[in-house]
C-alpha positions as semicolon CSV with decimal commas, in nm:
position;residue;x (nm);y (nm);z (nm)
1;M;0,000;0,000;0,000
2;N;0,138;0,336;-0,097
3;S;0,019;0,636;0,106
4;E;0,291;0,877;-0,004
5;Q;0,374;0,971;-0,361
6;K;0,632;1,236;-0,445
7;S;0,728;1,363;-0,789
8;P;1,096;1,435;-0,864
9;E;1,046;1,805;-0,935
10;N;0,901;2,089;-0,732
11;P;0,526;2,028;-0,749
12;Y;0,260;2,292;-0,811
13;L;0,036;2,124;-0,552
14;R;0,179;1,935;-0,256
15;I;-0,053;1,737;-0,028
16;A;0,145;1,619;0,274
17;H;0,025;1,364;0,533
18;I;-0,340;1,468;0,525
19;T;-0,571;1,295;0,772
20;K;-0,942;1,365;0,822
21;T;-1,172;1,183;1,062
22;F;-1,550;1,209;1,095
23;K;-1,651;1,069;1,435
24;D;-1,534;0,705;1,418
25;L;-1,459;0,707;1,042
26;T;-1,116;0,798;0,908
27;A;-1,208;0,932;0,565
28;V;-0,852;1,028;0,464
29;N;-0,562;0,850;0,630
30;D;-0,211;1,002;0,606
31;V;-0,231;1,080;0,233
32;S;0,055;1,255;0,052
33;L;0,057;1,345;-0,317
34;D;0,249;1,580;-0,546
35;V;0,087;1,725;-0,859
36;R;0,297;1,890;-1,128
37;K;0,202;2,218;-1,291
38;G;-0,038;2,168;-1,583
39;E;-0,104;1,805;-1,493
40;L;-0,448;1,641;-1,486
41;V;-0,454;1,396;-1,196
42;T;-0,757;1,177;-1,135
43;L;-0,859;1,059;-0,788
44;L;-1,022;0,723;-0,855
45;G;-1,185;0,476;-0,622
46;P;-1,510;0,326;-0,493
47;S;-1,769;0,523;-0,299
48;G;-1,643;0,610;0,048
49;C;-1,274;0,578;-0,038
50;G;-1,198;0,941;0,059
51;K;-1,144;1,097;-0,283
52;T;-1,412;1,368;-0,256
53;T;-1,314;1,447;0,103
54;L;-0,954;1,498;-0,012
55;L;-1,070;1,729;-0,292
56;R;-1,281;1,932;-0,048
57;I;-0,982;1,963;0,187
58;V;-0,774;2,103;-0,098
59;A;-1,053;2,354;-0,164
60;G;-1,081;2,447;0,204
61;L;-1,441;2,323;0,219
62;E;-1,331;2,067;0,480
63;V;-1,054;2,120;0,735
64;Q;-0,800;1,843;0,779
65;D;-0,712;1,711;1,126
66;E;-0,347;1,670;1,032
67;G;-0,118;1,754;0,741
68;E;-0,039;2,044;0,511
69;I;-0,126;2,165;0,162
70;H;0,106;2,383;-0,043
71;Q;0,004;2,544;-0,373
72;N;0,270;2,703;-0,588
73;G;0,503;2,714;-0,288
74;V;0,248;2,879;-0,056
75;D;0,110;2,704;0,253
76;I;-0,269;2,719;0,212
77;S;-0,343;2,458;0,479
78;R;-0,557;2,687;0,697
79;L;-0,672;2,948;0,446
80;P;-1,049;2,987;0,392
81;P;-1,178;2,892;0,044
82;R;-1,209;3,254;-0,075
83;Q;-0,835;3,305;-0,021
84;R;-0,734;2,997;-0,221
85;D;-0,658;3,005;-0,592
86;F;-0,894;2,749;-0,746
87;G;-1,203;2,701;-0,956
88;I;-1,441;2,414;-0,884
89;V;-1,709;2,223;-1,075
90;F;-1,952;2,000;-0,887
91;Q;-2,157;1,704;-1,001
92;S;-2,473;1,914;-0,967
93;Y;-2,326;2,204;-1,175
94;A;-2,449;2,452;-0,906
95;L;-2,536;2,718;-1,164
96;F;-2,738;3,017;-1,047
97;P;-3,087;2,950;-1,192
98;N;-3,182;3,319;-1,198
99;L;-2,876;3,423;-1,401
100;T;-2,819;3,372;-1,772
101;A;-2,535;3,155;-1,894
102;F;-2,336;3,473;-1,965
103;R;-2,392;3,611;-1,615
104;N;-2,308;3,274;-1,456
105;I;-1,969;3,277;-1,625
106;A;-1,918;3,644;-1,543
107;Y;-2,009;3,605;-1,175
108;G;-1,656;3,569;-1,034
109;L;-1,525;3,846;-1,259
110;E;-1,798;4,084;-1,147
111;N;-1,713;4,011;-0,783
112;R;-1,358;4,119;-0,860
113;K;-1,489;4,453;-0,990
114;L;-1,327;4,414;-1,331
115;H;-1,412;4,663;-1,604
116;R;-1,724;4,573;-1,799
117;D;-1,538;4,547;-2,130
118;K;-1,283;4,304;-1,982
119;I;-1,561;4,091;-1,837
120;H;-1,744;4,073;-2,169
121;A;-1,425;3,989;-2,357
122;R;-1,332;3,711;-2,112
123;V;-1,682;3,559;-2,112
124;R;-1,698;3,563;-2,493
125;E;-1,355;3,399;-2,506
126;L;-1,462;3,120;-2,272
127;M;-1,795;3,061;-2,447
128;G;-1,598;3,016;-2,766
129;L;-1,358;2,773;-2,597
130;I;-1,644;2,554;-2,469
131;G;-1,817;2,563;-2,808
132;L;-2,128;2,753;-2,693
133;P;-2,087;3,106;-2,834
134;D;-2,461;3,159;-2,886
135;V;-2,625;3,054;-2,556
136;G;-2,521;3,350;-2,339
137;G;-2,874;3,482;-2,308
138;K;-3,027;3,150;-2,201
139;Y;-3,100;3,047;-1,843
140;P;-2,978;2,712;-1,701
141;A;-3,324;2,556;-1,728
142;Q;-3,314;2,621;-2,103
143;L;-2,987;2,430;-2,147
144;S;-2,918;2,058;-2,176
145;G;-2,717;1,880;-1,907
146;G;-2,407;1,882;-2,123
147;Q;-2,445;2,253;-2,195
148;Q;-2,493;2,330;-1,826
149;Q;-2,175;2,141;-1,743
150;R;-1,980;2,336;-2,005
151;I;-2,109;2,663;-1,858
152;A;-2,009;2,547;-1,507
153;L;-1,662;2,466;-1,641
154;A;-1,631;2,806;-1,807
155;R;-1,739;2,975;-1,484
156;A;-1,470;2,785;-1,292
157;L;-1,206;2,896;-1,543
158;A;-1,321;3,257;-1,575
159;T;-1,084;3,400;-1,313
160;S;-0,787;3,202;-1,456
161;P;-0,734;2,996;-1,138
162;G;-0,409;2,814;-1,082
163;L;-0,595;2,498;-0,983
164;L;-0,913;2,340;-1,124
165;L;-1,108;2,098;-0,904
166;L;-1,365;1,869;-1,068
167;D;-1,589;1,661;-0,840
168;E;-1,749;1,387;-1,054
169;P;-1,863;1,651;-1,306
170;L;-1,990;1,399;-1,563
171;S;-2,173;1,146;-1,346
172;A;-2,516;1,310;-1,388
173;L;-2,500;1,298;-1,770
174;D;-2,612;1,020;-2,002
175;A;-2,347;0,786;-2,142
176;R;-2,314;0,939;-2,488
177;V;-2,276;1,295;-2,355
178;R;-2,022;1,175;-2,095
179;V;-1,803;1,020;-2,363
180;S;-1,809;1,337;-2,572
181;L;-1,761;1,578;-2,283
182;R;-1,469;1,396;-2,123
183;I;-1,271;1,444;-2,445
184;E;-1,371;1,810;-2,459
185;I;-1,267;1,868;-2,096
186;K;-0,930;1,703;-2,152
187;D;-0,868;1,909;-2,467
188;L;-0,971;2,230;-2,289
189;Q;-0,751;2,150;-1,989
190;R;-0,451;2,101;-2,217
191;Q;-0,529;2,419;-2,408
192;V;-0,563;2,629;-2,092
193;G;-0,279;2,449;-1,913
194;V;-0,449;2,457;-1,573
195;T;-0,340;2,208;-1,305
196;T;-0,640;1,983;-1,242
197;L;-0,764;1,738;-0,978
198;F;-1,052;1,527;-1,112
199;V;-1,258;1,301;-0,883
200;T;-1,438;1,005;-1,039
201;H;-1,545;0,648;-0,964
202;D;-1,557;0,568;-1,338
203;Q;-1,241;0,376;-1,430
204;E;-1,284;0,429;-1,805
205;E;-1,316;0,802;-1,748
206;A;-0,993;0,801;-1,547
207;L;-0,804;0,593;-1,805
208;V;-0,908;0,825;-2,090
209;M;-0,858;1,161;-1,921
210;A;-0,576;1,139;-1,667
211;D;-0,208;1,211;-1,702
212;R;-0,179;1,016;-1,377
213;I;-0,431;0,818;-1,176
214;V;-0,441;0,802;-0,796
215;V;-0,626;0,486;-0,690
216;M;-0,774;0,526;-0,342
217;N;-0,930;0,275;-0,104
218;K;-1,045;0,315;0,258
219;G;-0,888;0,658;0,292
220;R;-0,546;0,561;0,159
221;I;-0,362;0,571;-0,171
222;E;-0,311;0,224;-0,318
223;Q;-0,116;0,327;-0,629
224;V;-0,021;0,632;-0,836
225;G;0,081;0,601;-1,199
226;T;-0,001;0,670;-1,561
227;P;-0,312;0,499;-1,696
228;E;-0,091;0,242;-1,868
229;E;0,102;0,169;-1,548
230;I;-0,213;0,135;-1,340
231;Y;-0,372;-0,102;-1,593
232;R;-0,066;-0,307;-1,688
233;Q;0,125;-0,307;-1,359
234;P;-0,130;-0,298;-1,076
235;A;0,055;-0,274;-0,746
236;N;-0,178;-0,506;-0,555
237;P;-0,493;-0,717;-0,596
238;F;-0,726;-0,428;-0,509
239;V;-0,596;-0,217;-0,799
240;A;-0,591;-0,519;-1,030
241;D;-0,952;-0,599;-0,943
242;F;-1,079;-0,238;-0,951
243;I;-0,927;-0,135;-1,286
244;G;-1,065;-0,329;-1,581
245;V;-1,139;-0,703;-1,570
246;M;-0,891;-0,947;-1,418
247;N;-0,883;-1,324;-1,379
248;F;-0,762;-1,443;-1,039
249;L;-0,654;-1,806;-0,998
250;P;-0,508;-1,995;-0,699
251;A;-0,145;-2,089;-0,756
252;R;0,164;-2,205;-0,569
253;A;0,529;-2,109;-0,606
254;A;0,751;-2,383;-0,751
255;D;1,109;-2,462;-0,653
256;D;1,216;-2,289;-0,974
257;P;1,182;-1,912;-0,901
258;R;1,049;-1,858;-1,253
259;R;0,766;-2,110;-1,229
260;V;0,434;-2,154;-1,050
261;S;0,183;-2,437;-1,042
262;C;-0,185;-2,368;-1,102
263;A;-0,412;-2,675;-1,086
264;S;-0,247;-2,923;-1,326
265;M;-0,056;-2,648;-1,508
266;D;0,312;-2,570;-1,468
267;L;0,350;-2,208;-1,574
268;E;0,661;-2,010;-1,654
269;C;0,686;-1,644;-1,549
270;A;0,875;-1,376;-1,738
271;E;1,091;-1,293;-1,434
272;P;1,178;-1,457;-1,101
273;H;0,881;-1,405;-0,872
274;G;1,071;-1,392;-0,542
275;Y;0,823;-1,601;-0,341
276;P;0,940;-1,896;-0,125
277;P;0,889;-2,241;-0,279
278;R;0,540;-2,388;-0,227
279;S;0,399;-2,063;-0,085
280;P;0,032;-2,004;-0,182
281;L;-0,020;-1,728;-0,438
282;T;-0,289;-1,561;-0,645
283;L;-0,215;-1,552;-1,017
284;A;-0,369;-1,266;-1,216
285;V;-0,408;-1,233;-1,592
286;R;-0,631;-1,005;-1,800
287;P;-0,886;-1,164;-2,037
288;E;-0,742;-0,998;-2,347
289;D;-0,392;-1,129;-2,270
290;L;-0,488;-1,496;-2,286
291;R;-0,429;-1,678;-2,614
292;V;-0,708;-1,910;-2,718
293;G;-0,748;-2,161;-3,001
294;P;-0,578;-2,038;-3,319
295;E;-0,381;-1,776;-3,122
296;V;-0,189;-2,040;-2,921
297;Q;0,181;-2,042;-3,016
298;G;0,456;-2,288;-2,920
299;Q;0,435;-2,541;-2,639
300;G;0,483;-2,334;-2,321
301;N;0,214;-2,245;-2,066
302;R;-0,057;-2,435;-2,252
303;A;-0,362;-2,613;-2,116
304;S;-0,683;-2,768;-2,237
305;A;-0,998;-2,580;-2,142
306;H;-1,370;-2,649;-2,165
307;L;-1,572;-2,370;-2,327
308;Q;-1,865;-2,310;-2,094
309;H;-2,018;-1,992;-2,232
310;V;-1,980;-1,766;-2,536
311;E;-2,078;-1,398;-2,554
312;F;-2,065;-1,224;-2,891
313;L;-1,985;-0,856;-2,832
314;G;-1,942;-0,722;-3,184
315;S;-1,567;-0,685;-3,232
316;F;-1,475;-0,967;-2,992
317;Y;-1,598;-1,281;-2,820
318;R;-1,597;-1,317;-2,442
319;L;-1,536;-1,679;-2,354
320;T;-1,593;-1,840;-2,014
321;L;-1,362;-2,137;-1,977
322;G;-1,324;-2,421;-1,730
323;I;-0,986;-2,580;-1,655
324;P;-0,947;-2,926;-1,492
325;G;-0,852;-2,887;-1,128
326;L;-1,004;-2,539;-1,103
327;E;-1,366;-2,635;-1,043
328;K;-1,421;-2,340;-0,806
329;A;-1,278;-2,084;-1,049
330;H;-1,356;-1,993;-1,406
331;L;-1,144;-1,815;-1,660
332;V;-1,262;-1,534;-1,887
333;A;-1,087;-1,474;-2,220
334;E;-1,160;-1,198;-2,471
335;V;-1,072;-1,287;-2,827
336;P;-1,089;-1,054;-3,131
337;I;-1,344;-1,176;-3,379
338;T;-1,075;-1,177;-3,650
339;A;-0,878;-1,435;-3,449
340;V;-1,160;-1,690;-3,456
341;R;-1,339;-1,589;-3,776
342;D;-1,278;-1,928;-3,938
343;T;-1,319;-2,132;-3,619
344;D;-1,642;-2,294;-3,510
345;V;-1,666;-2,144;-3,160
346;R;-1,942;-2,316;-2,966
347;E;-2,028;-2,395;-2,607
348;G;-1,916;-2,736;-2,484
349;M;-1,610;-2,765;-2,707
350;E;-1,254;-2,820;-2,587
351;M;-1,003;-2,547;-2,665
352;E;-0,632;-2,490;-2,621
353;I;-0,547;-2,194;-2,401
354;Q;-0,212;-2,028;-2,335
355;F;-0,085;-1,801;-2,056
356;P;0,185;-1,569;-2,201
357;P;0,456;-1,533;-1,932
358;E;0,495;-1,158;-1,984
359;F;0,132;-1,096;-1,885
360;L;0,120;-1,304;-1,566
361;R;0,118;-1,121;-1,233
362;L;0,155;-1,282;-0,892
363;Y;0,035;-1,165;-0,551
364;P;0,029;-1,319;-0,203
365;H;-0,265;-1,557;-0,169
366;Q;-0,603;-1,379;-0,177
367;P;-0,866;-1,651;-0,109
368;E;-1,159;-1,413;-0,163
369;L;-1,037;-1,341;-0,517
370;S;-0,918;-1,680;-0,636
371;A;-1,189;-1,898;-0,483
C-alpha cells in the first residue's frame, strides 16, 4: 500500500500527510501526493474511499485534522476557500438558476470589480472555448445537461485559477454525452494548461482523461501512476480488481523461481517471482492477454480448457472457460473476432489456451479473489 507519492520536481500542488476523521470514520488517512504544474490527476476509487473528502480539503471546504497543503510554494493549509486560488465544478453544476449563462460565467469576474469590457471579452472567449458562443442569453433551465456542465466549467475557469477541481462533473449525464464531454474537458484542460484534480469512480473516465491516476481505497492511496502503469502493472490485488477485468486463480510457487503451479498447469513467469517455494499465491491475468485456439503459439504455458459460455460482443468474443482442477474458479478470455473468424466457436467444445509469461502477475494468496 502506498500512502505517499512524491514527484521528482518541485510540485505545483503538494498534499502532505493529510488525515481527516468524521466521528469514528477515518475518511482520509495520512495521504501525501504531489501534482505537477499543468497536470491532470484523477482521484479514482469506490464510494467512500476518501477521494471527494480529499478534494474538499484542498478547496478548504473541509478542514483536515493533520497535514499540510502547499500550492505554488504557498502554505494554504488553513486558508479559507475565498483566499485559495482554485475554480471548482460540482456534479450538480451549481449554476445560479436566476442568471443567464453569460452572467453565470461572469459572476466571479464581477465580484472582482473588473471593467465591464474586460468581463465581456473574457466571457466571450470562454464561451468560444467551450463551443457555446450563442447561448449566453439562455438560463440554465433552457440548457441541456451537457451545456450546463460546459457553462459550469467556463465559470470555474473565468478568473484564470491556478488549480481546477472537478468533483465527478460527468456522473449526472447520459453515457453518450459523458463520452463526448470527457474528451472536450481534456482538450480544454490542455489548451488552458491549468493544473487539475478530477474526482471520479468511473475507471474508463480516469483511463481516458488522466495524465496520472491516484487509486484510493479506505482513505489511503493504493497506487499512483499513468493509466498504462495502473492497468498493466497494478501494485496489488485491489488495484488489479478495480481497474478493468482481471482473472484471479489460486497458484503455488515452484522450486524454480520462474515457475508456479496452477491446478495441473506448470506455468513459466517472465521474471523470477521472489516467493518462497510452495507458498500459496494468487495468479492474475487479463482476459485480453490470454491466447485461445488459433492464437496459441509454441508449447509453453498451454492447457486444455472447456468452453462453458460464449458472448458475442461485436468486435470480440468473451469466452468463459473451465480448466481441470479449477472447479471453483472460471477463466474469462476476450478474443478478437478476427482471431476466430474461421473457427467454429461453440459452447461445450474443448479449446487450447495459453498463458503468455509476460502478462502473468503474482500476488500473495487472496482466497476471496481466487476462490
